[in-house]
Structure formats: structure tokens, C-alpha cells
C-alpha positions, 0 to 999 in steps of 0.5 A, spaced: 363 657 473 363 657 465 370 659 464 377 660 467 381 665 465 389 666 467 391 673 467 398 671 466 397 668 460 400 671 453 405 674 457 401 679 460 405 683 465 402 686 472 404 693 473 407 694 480 407 700 485 414 702 486 417 699 493 417 704 499 424 707 500 423 705 508 420 700 512 418 701 519 416 696 524 411 698 529 410 693 536 403 695 538 399 693 545 394 688 544 389 693 547 391 699 543 386 702 539 389 709 537 396 708 535 395 706 528 391 712 526 396 717 530 402 714 526 398 714 519 396 721 519 404 723 520 408 718 516 411 720 509 408 717 503 415 714 501 415 710 508 411 703 509 409 702 516 408 694 519 404 693 525 404 687 529 400 686 535 403 684 542 398 678 544 396 677 551 401 683 553 399 687 559 404 692 563 400 693 569 398 686 572 399 678 570 405 674 569 411 678 568 414 672 564 408 672 560 409 679 558 416 678 556 415 672 552 409 676 548 414 681 547 419 676 544 414 673 540 412 679 537 419 681 535 420 674 532 415 676 527 419 682 524 423 677 521 417 676 516 418 683 514 424 685 509 429 690 509 426 694 516 430 700 517 427 701 524 422 698 529 418 702 534 416 699 540 409 702 541 407 702 549 410 707 553 408 704 560 411 697 557 418 701 556 417 704 564 415 696 566 421 693 562 426 699 561 429 701 554 435 696 555 431 690 556 426 692 550 432 693 545 435 687 547 429 683 546 427 686 539 434 686 537 435 678 538 430 678 533 432 683 528 440 684 530 442 692 530 436 695 528 434 701 531 429 701 536 425 707 538 421 707 544 418 714 547 421 715 554 428 714 551 426 719 545 424 724 550 430 724 554 434 725 548 430 730 546 430 734 552 438 733 552 438 736 545 434 742 546 437 743 553 430 743 556 431 744 563 424 743 566 418 739 563 410 738 565 406 732 564 399 731 562 397 724 563 391 719 562 395 714 566 393 711 573 396 715 579 401 709 581 403 709 573 404 716 573 409 715 580 413 710 576 413 715 570 416 721 575 421 716 578 423 714 572 425 721 569 427 723 576 432 718 576 435 720 569 435 728 571 429 730 568 426 736 572 418 736 572 414 742 574 407 739 574 403 733 573 396 734 570 393 727 570 386 725 568 386 717 569 383 713 564 383 705 565 380 703 558 385 704 552 379 704 548 376 710 551 383 713 551 383 713 543 376 716 543 378 723 547 376 729 543 382 733 541 378 739 544 379 736 551 387 738 549 385 745 546 381 747 552 386 744 557 391 748 553 387 755 554 386 753 562 393 752 563 397 756 559 400 760 564 402 753 568 407 750 562 413 754 561 418 750 556 415 743 554 409 739 555 409 731 555 403 727 553 404 720 554 400 713 552 400 711 545 393 710 545 391 717 545 388 720 539 392 727 540 396 728 534 392 733 530 391 737 536 399 739 537 399 745 533 394 748 536 396 746 543 403 749 542 400 756 539 396 757 545 401 754 550 407 757 547 411 751 549 413 745 545 408 739 546 411 732 545 406 726 545 408 718 545 406 717 538 409 723 535 416 723 538 417 715 536 415 717 529 419 722 528 425 719 531 424 712 527 424 717 521 431 720 523 434 713 524 431 711 517 434 717 514 427 720 512 428 728 512 421 729 515 414 728 518 408 728 513 403 734 513 408 740 516 402 745 516 399 740 522 406 738 525 411 744 525 418 742 524 420 743 532 427 740 530 431 738 524 430 731 523 437 730 520 440 734 526 437 728 530 440 723 526 447 726 527 447 727 534 443 721 536 444 715 532 450 715 528 
């Protein structure tokens, strides 16, 4: 090296970008290959997402205490992020395993009073707000987990018309499912779905297919990643999702905030 130059010398200032208006933390399953891409497609430009991986975290086997400790450890890392407005728990099967109350308790033990957004809790709120009387489910989960999902919803007075399953054990493969699969499903089963189709699992890459599916089905389509993003924005006070031409505004975000979070 012949020369060392300090760019801070002679009162040179470094221009900074404006701070984001909102910050949302996202706790992600270690093996999830899809959720970041899904959320980044729809997050508004004035919102910064902070992703934290839950290490050694499994929702279907292994030591339950290890899973709880992994969730708590990931939640503790939220303390390094200043001024968070909400936290997304990005694991639908984990919410089924722990229950929303336990997930919320562990996250708020590290980030007190912060809104905790999780898929099934949001789905139940959405059903209540929209007065939906019956839903159908299109699921990549194994049958045992689908049964757990159905039991969880039935216990909360959610009526289920039909479960369509395409079991996939590998979350990497889930993230690679072509969106044409979902469009073809909609054409084949347009007469089988009346009000709402729920597609669980944050690992699926499906958000760009939602508008076409809704036009074909003439029914609302909710996915794990889309609904948590929408409710996290509502909890933060952000008016809407990005790319309204791709995700039609099925409900008013400010209306969600007044009915659910205040």
C-alpha cells in the first residue's frame, strides 16, 4: 500500500439515506427458503424488514425444550434492532405446535409490548372481520400436520369445507413450486371453493399467483406470508401493501388496525 486516505478528513460528510418509517422483525425457520422473497415482493419502500433465523428449530420432531430455547434465543436478538414496530413469527407449523399465546409470550419477553404477528391468529381475525362462514385449505403439509391444523381451527369455530393436500417434506422444494401449479389448481377446483382459500406454510413461493387465483376462483386467497405482512403493516400504522396491481386490496388496512390492534 502506497497511500492511506481518510475520507473523513477535511470535514467531508457522508450522505445518509433517510431512516425507514417503520421497522418489522421477522423470525424465520432455519430451513425456510421462501419467506424472505415473498415478503420483499410486497413490503412498502418505507418499511425495513429485519430477518432472524431460528437455529436448530424444528416443529415436528426432536426436543421440545430445544425448540422453545431456539425461539427465545432468536427473540433475544431483536434487542439489537432499534425502534421495531412489530414482529412477524414466520412459521405457521410452529404456531400450531406452540400456540399463539406461547409464541407471543416468548417474543414479548425480549421485546415487551411489541405487536406479535402470526399466521393462524391473523387468519382467525380475518375470518371474524370478513364474516366468512366457511374456508377451504390447500396445504403442502403432511397429513398429520394437516390434521393438527384442522383441529386447531375447528376448536376456534372455523368451519372447513375441503382440505386439498400436496404433501412435501422438504421446505427447499416448497419454495420451488412453480406458481403455475397454483393457477392450474384454481382452474380445476373453481367450483369447489366458495368464500376463502387458505394456503399455509411460509416457505411457499405463491404471493405473485394470488391475484390470478382470486380472479379464477372468485374467492379470497390468503397465504401465510401475505397475511402476516398485511397485519404487521396494520399494526405498524402503514397504510397498505406494495404493488397494489399484484395484490388487490381485499380489506382496508386502517380498518384492521382499528378493529384488531387498538
